Legacy VTK file of the C-alpha trace (Angstrom):
# vtk DataFile Version 3.0
C-alpha trace
ASCII
DATASET POLYDATA
POINTS 162 float
-17.048 -44.181 -15.571
-14.669 -43.999 -18.512
-10.990 -43.823 -17.653
-8.551 -41.446 -19.333
-6.388 -42.981 -22.020
-2.898 -43.597 -20.663
-1.181 -41.631 -23.423
-3.152 -38.497 -22.486
-2.151 -38.811 -18.843
1.494 -39.320 -19.822
1.376 -36.362 -22.226
-0.207 -34.095 -19.595
2.338 -35.109 -16.963
5.220 -34.520 -19.398
3.851 -31.101 -20.360
3.461 -30.089 -16.704
7.012 -31.228 -15.869
8.398 -29.377 -18.913
6.464 -26.227 -17.982
7.704 -26.314 -14.393
11.306 -26.891 -15.458
11.142 -24.123 -18.059
9.524 -21.687 -15.628
12.128 -22.436 -12.971
14.976 -21.951 -15.433
13.460 -18.698 -16.662
13.066 -17.449 -13.074
16.646 -18.394 -12.136
18.265 -16.812 -15.215
16.120 -13.697 -14.763
17.413 -13.357 -11.210
21.003 -13.816 -12.367
20.597 -11.173 -15.048
18.881 -8.754 -12.667
21.633 -9.160 -10.078
24.354 -8.606 -12.679
22.602 -5.536 -14.047
22.258 -4.051 -10.521
25.971 -4.537 -9.865
26.790 -2.997 -13.237
24.640 0.048 -12.426
26.404 0.495 -9.082
29.810 0.338 -10.741
28.747 2.877 -13.359
27.588 5.238 -10.570
31.002 4.927 -8.914
32.703 5.831 -12.172
30.419 8.860 -12.723
31.059 10.020 -9.154
34.801 9.836 -9.685
34.516 11.827 -12.901
32.304 14.478 -11.304
34.702 15.378 -8.477
36.785 17.638 -10.691
39.984 15.792 -9.927
39.705 13.417 -12.820
41.942 11.906 -14.166
44.501 10.881 -11.631
46.239 7.602 -10.846
43.764 6.487 -8.150
40.757 7.243 -10.361
42.344 5.485 -13.308
42.997 2.404 -11.163
39.385 2.497 -9.918
38.088 2.722 -13.496
40.222 -0.178 -14.639
39.130 -2.290 -11.658
35.472 -1.401 -12.268
35.771 -2.201 -15.961
37.193 -5.607 -15.097
34.394 -6.214 -12.592
31.770 -5.263 -15.164
33.335 -7.617 -17.717
33.368 -10.426 -15.129
29.665 -9.861 -14.467
28.675 -9.761 -18.130
30.786 -12.669 -19.431
28.878 -15.504 -17.675
25.520 -14.119 -18.799
26.766 -13.654 -22.361
28.208 -17.182 -22.408
24.935 -18.611 -21.101
22.956 -16.780 -23.783
25.290 -18.022 -26.528
25.126 -21.631 -25.290
21.328 -21.514 -25.101
21.140 -19.939 -28.549
23.227 -22.777 -30.019
20.490 -25.237 -29.015
18.331 -23.718 -31.731
20.937 -23.707 -34.524
19.192 -26.597 -36.334
16.083 -24.436 -36.877
17.610 -20.984 -37.312
18.554 -21.381 -40.954
21.267 -19.292 -42.597
21.772 -15.655 -41.616
20.490 -13.019 -44.032
22.649 -10.102 -45.188
21.235 -8.066 -42.276
22.284 -10.747 -39.757
18.777 -12.007 -39.000
17.891 -15.686 -39.117
14.760 -16.531 -41.117
14.409 -20.100 -39.903
14.217 -23.252 -41.970
12.439 -23.376 -45.279
8.875 -24.651 -44.990
9.809 -27.992 -46.557
12.836 -28.435 -44.280
10.654 -27.674 -41.256
8.093 -30.284 -42.339
10.922 -32.797 -42.773
12.209 -31.977 -39.260
8.676 -32.427 -37.910
8.486 -35.844 -39.571
11.876 -36.861 -38.149
10.932 -35.760 -34.619
7.565 -37.507 -34.908
9.180 -40.733 -36.096
11.723 -40.572 -33.268
9.031 -40.123 -30.627
6.842 -42.856 -32.119
9.837 -45.225 -32.058
10.630 -44.297 -28.435
6.991 -44.810 -27.478
6.952 -48.200 -29.170
10.123 -49.252 -27.332
8.618 -48.169 -23.995
5.243 -49.788 -24.778
3.453 -46.445 -24.788
0.502 -46.264 -27.140
0.243 -43.066 -29.165
-2.482 -42.266 -31.666
-1.650 -42.936 -35.304
-2.198 -39.259 -36.120
0.169 -38.053 -33.380
1.990 -34.970 -34.694
3.317 -33.353 -31.503
0.609 -30.695 -31.525
1.331 -29.700 -35.128
-1.587 -31.629 -36.708
-2.606 -28.678 -38.874
0.721 -28.947 -40.728
0.075 -32.507 -41.893
-1.662 -31.100 -44.960
-0.610 -27.427 -44.805
2.817 -25.965 -45.347
3.753 -23.353 -42.748
4.412 -19.769 -43.681
8.147 -19.212 -44.306
8.146 -16.337 -41.793
6.814 -18.649 -39.061
9.284 -21.518 -39.451
11.786 -20.082 -36.969
9.145 -19.883 -34.229
7.689 -23.249 -35.191
11.156 -24.795 -35.185
11.899 -23.464 -31.709
8.568 -24.866 -30.495
9.311 -28.191 -32.145
12.717 -28.491 -30.481
LINES 1 163
162 0 1 2 3 4 5 6 7 8 9 10 11 12 13 14 15 16 17 18 19 20 21 22 23 24 25 26 27 28 29 30 31 32 33 34 35 36 37 38 39 40 41 42 43 44 45 46 47 48 49 50 51 52 53 54 55 56 57 58 59 60 61 62 63 64 65 66 67 68 69 70 71 72 73 74 75 76 77 78 79 80 81 82 83 84 85 86 87 88 89 90 91 92 93 94 95 96 97 98 99 100 101 102 103 104 105 106 107 108 109 110 111 112 113 114 115 116 117 118 119 120 121 122 123 124 125 126 127 128 129 130 131 132 133 134 135 136 137 138 139 140 141 142 143 144 145 146 147 148 149 150 151 152 153 154 155 156 157 158 159 160 161
């Protein structure tokens, strides 16, 4: 019986590990966001209740609003910081912001250059670790060896590449 090539086994194992790590991170951050949003909703209900009693505003209600506002800010800040830090990971492929604030991604040529750099880096690492990779190894982007990607797709392709 023919045995699997070692590089395929290594690639499959790496993909499974990456998928499990990514899924776990997604699940954890989703739980954090859900918990923060539930607490925010509860605080907003408290504020609406205070306003609906007909005795608004008074000193106690004002203090409650200020405390609730601070609590809401404390709940949102860590999530916002986490989103900004994660977003910075993709700065190399976002490109320059348009006038409307959207990021188009790299130009097609810049993306192909980044693909070549990443490929060369991985081939060098594989060589140093005595891992055999096929000569036409392009990280799953083989179709772009001869084709240039659509400019509109370079942001998504860049995120996938990173």
